[in-house]
C-alpha positions, 0 to 999 in steps of 0.5 A: 500500500502506498505511503499516502494511502496508509496515512489516510487509513491511519487518520481515518482510524484515529478520527473514528476512535476519537469520535467514538470516545467523544460520543461516549463521553457526550451522550445525545439529548433524547426525547424522553420528556416528549414521550412522558408528555403524551397524556393517558387521557385526552379528548375521547381517548382513554389510555392505559400502559401495556407491558412490552412482550419479552421479544419487544424488551430484547429489541427495545431494552435500551430505548425510551418507549411508550406502549399504550392501548387507547379506547374510544367509542367502542374501539381500541388502538395501540400506540407505540412511541420509540425514542432511539436516541440511546440506541438508534438500531432499535428503531427500524422499519415497522414492516419487519416487526409486523412480518416477524409477528406473523402478519402478511402485508397486503398493501401500503399507501402514504397519506397526508397527516398534520405536518407531513405524511404517514405510511398506512399499512393493511396486513393479514394473519390467521385471525383477520385483517388489521390496519396500522400507520407509522411515521417519524415525528420531531413534534412538529414535522412528520414523515414516513421515511426510514432513510430520512430518519437514519440520516437525521440520526447521523447528522445529530450524532455527528454534531453532538445533537446541535443540529435537528430535534430527535425524531421518534417513531410513532406506530398506531395499530388497530387490531379490531378488524375495523379500518383505522380511518383518517379521522381517527388518525387525525384525532390521535395526532391532535389530542395526544400530540403525536 
């Protein structure tokens, strides 16, 4: 290997080690306060916390999570918020979780929501058809792009959190066989400040 290339390789290794040490010393701020601020009861929604399964605990063990069941009218929706500040690898494409839990994705669409867009999924398992929606939110803007989320995470980490607010993953699931519905989604975003 030519000498300049070897120097560049050693320099890249030194910078990588230095960044790793610096990031370990200066942890990023997280969105834990935002997650704690999501109300149990708001508008027509009455919520209760739901314990994570053992499989969910393995994946989400180091991150801040809100996992709730909200009842309204004669329905229920599960809401999961995940802040991956301490372990961005815990935040991944929700489609993998649905498929890993035995759901077969039937279709997907992007739909507008306040401040951006959400991915809308319809899936089926041996018990029936269900709908879900997910997006990433910094509290104001919403998008359904995992690539954009990962890029924002890299930029935040590289700038020690000085650039950009920490987005959280928001997943809504309706398992009662009824469509999730745009009106329900809009009300959840408005009342729970998702």
